[in-house]
C-alpha positions as CSV (number, residue, x, y, z in Angstrom):
1,M,9.5,-8.4,15.4
2,L,6.1,-9.8,15.3
3,D,4.8,-11.4,12.1
4,I,2.5,-8.8,10.5
5,Q,0.3,-11.7,9.1
6,L,-0.5,-12.6,12.7
7,L,-1.5,-9.0,13.5
8,R,-3.6,-8.8,10.4
9,K,-5.3,-12.1,11.2
10,D,-5.9,-11.6,14.9
11,A,-4.8,-8.3,16.4
12,A,-7.2,-8.7,19.4
13,L,-5.4,-11.9,20.4
14,V,-2.0,-10.3,20.0
15,A,-3.1,-7.3,22.1
16,E,-4.4,-9.7,24.8
17,R,-1.2,-11.8,25.0
18,L,0.9,-8.6,25.1
19,A,-1.2,-7.3,27.9
20,A,-0.2,-10.3,29.9
21,R,3.3,-9.1,29.4
22,G,2.4,-5.6,30.6
23,F,2.5,-4.0,27.1
24,V,-0.3,-1.9,25.7
25,F,-0.7,-2.6,22.0
26,D,-2.0,0.4,20.1
27,A,-4.5,-1.5,18.0
28,P,-6.3,1.6,16.6
29,R,-2.9,3.0,15.2
30,F,-2.1,-0.4,13.7
31,D,-5.5,-0.6,12.1
32,A,-5.3,2.9,10.8
33,L,-1.8,2.4,9.3
34,E,-2.9,-1.0,7.8
35,A,-6.1,0.5,6.3
36,E,-4.2,3.4,4.7
37,R,-1.6,1.0,3.4
38,K,-4.2,-1.2,1.8
39,T,-5.9,1.7,0.2
40,I,-2.7,3.2,-1.2
41,Q,-1.5,-0.2,-2.4
42,T,-4.8,-0.8,-4.3
43,R,-4.8,2.7,-5.8
44,T,-1.1,2.2,-7.0
45,Q,-2.0,-1.2,-8.6
46,E,-5.1,0.4,-10.2
47,A,-3.0,3.2,-11.6
48,Q,-0.5,0.8,-13.0
49,S,-3.2,-1.3,-14.6
50,R,-4.8,1.7,-16.2
51,R,-1.4,2.9,-17.4
52,N,-0.7,-0.5,-19.0
53,T,-4.0,-0.6,-20.7
54,L,-3.6,2.9,-22.1
55,S,-0.1,2.2,-23.3
56,K,-1.4,-0.8,-25.3
57,Q,-4.1,1.5,-26.7
58,I,-1.4,3.9,-27.8
59,G,0.2,1.1,-29.8
60,I,-3.1,0.2,-31.5
61,L,-3.8,3.8,-32.3
62,K,-0.4,4.4,-33.8
63,G,-0.8,1.2,-35.8
64,K,-4.0,2.7,-37.3
65,G,-2.3,6.1,-37.8
66,E,-4.6,7.9,-35.4
67,D,-3.7,10.8,-33.1
68,T,-2.4,9.6,-29.7
69,T,-1.8,13.0,-28.1
70,A,-4.7,12.8,-25.6
71,V,-3.9,9.3,-24.6
72,M,-0.3,10.0,-24.1
73,A,-1.1,12.9,-21.9
74,E,-3.3,10.7,-19.7
75,V,-0.5,8.2,-19.5
76,A,1.9,10.9,-18.4
77,G,-0.5,12.0,-15.7
78,L,-1.0,8.5,-14.4
79,G,2.8,8.1,-14.2
80,D,3.0,11.2,-12.0
81,E,0.2,9.9,-9.8
82,Q,1.7,6.5,-9.5
83,K,5.0,7.9,-8.4
84,Q,3.3,9.9,-5.6
85,L,1.4,6.9,-4.5
86,E,4.5,4.7,-4.5
87,S,6.3,7.3,-2.4
88,R,3.5,7.4,0.1
89,L,3.3,3.6,0.2
90,S,7.0,3.5,0.9
91,E,6.6,6.0,3.7
92,L,3.7,4.0,5.2
93,Q,5.7,0.8,5.0
94,A,8.6,2.4,6.9
95,E,6.1,3.8,9.5
96,L,4.5,0.4,9.9
97,N,7.9,-1.3,10.3
98,D,8.9,1.3,12.9
99,F,5.7,0.7,14.8
100,L,6.2,-3.1,14.7
101,M,9.8,-2.7,15.9
102,G,8.5,-1.2,19.1
103,V,6.2,-4.2,19.8
104,P,7.8,-6.9,22.0
105,N,7.5,-10.6,21.1
106,L,4.6,-12.5,22.5
107,P,5.0,-14.5,25.7
108,H,4.8,-18.3,25.4
């Protein structure tokens, strides 16, 4: 299996070298999968960061004796969103791995 870092760095070179081997590399599909993976991964990390911030805020509000209902509801919503994003990210990773498994090694 090809190193994904090599593909991310120089997909055009990989496609050119694979063409010498008679293999047509589907660069647009790889680019689409990679772009969606990056987007989903970024959104997942942002949701986790926001959830952590709100969780700390809940502790501060409870320490002051204030109502935390609204913040806790937002945290619950973020948890659901994060689970969906993580599920989609896992699916994308599997799809990307399947794609890469079909790509032969580069010729010397």
